[in-house]
N, C-alpha and C positions, 0 to 999 in steps of 0.2 A: 502492499497499499504505501508504502513512504517514499517508495525507489517511481513510486508513477506520477508523483505528487513533486517529488527530483524531478525529470525528465517533463512533467509538465511546466515547472519553471519552467526549466533553460528552452520549451516551443518557446515559449512566452514570448522571454526576453528574444528569441531571435523572430523573434515572429516581429513585435514593437519598432525589431533592428530596421529588422530587412523596409518595413513598411517606412519608419522618417529615411531610412534610403531612399527608397525610392519617392521621398519625396525631393529631399535631394538634388537627384540627377534630375526630376522633372523641374524644379526653379533650375538649374544651374544651362537645361535647353530651354529654356524662356530666354536667362538674362543675355545666353549666346546667341538667339537668335533676334534679341532687339539692339545687340549690336551692330549682330551681319545689316541691319534695316537706318540705322542709323549711321552706320559706314555707306549702304546705298543713300542715305538720302544727303548727306556731304560730300558726293563722286559726282551724283547726278548736279547739283547744287552749280560744283562744280565744271560740270562740263559744259549745263546749259551759260554761266558769265561764260567762259571761256568756246567756247564752239559752235553752242546753240544749233547744238543737235535736235534731232523728231529725237522725245520722246524712249521710244520704239529700239532705236539706236543705241541710244546710250546703254540700257538696257542692255541690251543684244552684245553691250562690247567691255559693260562690266565685269566685273569679279568677282560670279559665283560660286565659289571655292568656299567663303560660305554656308554659305545655306547645306549645300549640299555634305559638310561636315556633318549639318546639326539632326536634317529630315533623314530619313534613311531613303524611299524614298521621294528623287527628283525626275524632272522627264528632263531630256534629252535639252527641247530649249523649254527653257524660267520664261516668261513670261508674267505681264499686272496681271492674270486672274488666278494665277499660282502664289504669286509674291503675296494678294486680297487673301486668298485661302485661307492659306500656312496661316496669314499674321490672325485672321479670326480667330482658326480653330487649337494652335501654339499660344498667342498668346493668350494676357489679363484681357475682356473686354476693355478697359477702359487705352492702352494701346494698340487695341489693337484697330478702334475706334479711332489713335492720331495716325496710324502704318498708310488704315485703311482711305480716309480723307487724304493723307500728303495722298495720292492715288487718284482716289481718284479729281481730283483738282487739275496736277497735271500738265503737263501738254493741252491747256484749252484756251490758254492769252499767247498774245505775244512780249519776245524773249525779257523788256524790263519789267511786267507786272510776271513771268516766268518765275524774273533770277530777282522778285519781291517772294513771291510763294515758298519757289525749293529753298533759299534763306527762312522763312516760320516755320516752313514745317521738322528741316534740319534740326532749328536749334527748340523744339516742341518733341520731336525726338532722339533724341540729345539729355535735358531735362529727368524725358518718360527712364531713361538708360541708367540718367543719376543717381536717381529716386531708386530706384531696385536695384542697384550698386548697392546702397549705401544700406535698401534694409531684406538685404542677399544671407547677411552673415547670423542676422538676429532671429532669420523666419528657416536660417539650417537650425543655431541650436535650438529653438521653438522644437522644432522638428522633435529631436530627437529628448531634449527634455522629458515631453509630452509622449511620446510613443512608452519611453523607459517606467516612469512615472507608473502609468498605466498601469505597464507588463507587471511592477510591482505590488504597482494595489493590489488586480486580479489573484498576486502569487500572496497576499500580506487571506484572500478571500477565501481561498485556496488551503492556506495551510489553516 
């Protein structure tokens, strides 16, 4: 009987730490994806200022290794609908709204307005990234602490 309780206790601790680790990986993925979108917005802003290329050509020529490293499956040709769908699916809602607003708004205006709007969205996405980076450490510690405390609480109830 006591062996079953000990085994159950270790199993609960293992499950709690595994859950916390999965949440940690999820937060890391969101943060890396937001870093990619921030870098892409800065690159689009730079390309519009310097070359005034259409948005589709800018995205075709942009470095997409950031999203390919984060996402398991990516199409061969990454386009705006895929980037928006990925943001909606993977990011927090307020961050995905900012990213989607950027992709919906960009490519519709003349050069001066495009430059102004791309600079605005680049700063908005960078601010969101800064906010998430500041929260990242505390969230990960919270996941591990809460899951371990819950497991220990269940262990106390079992024993």
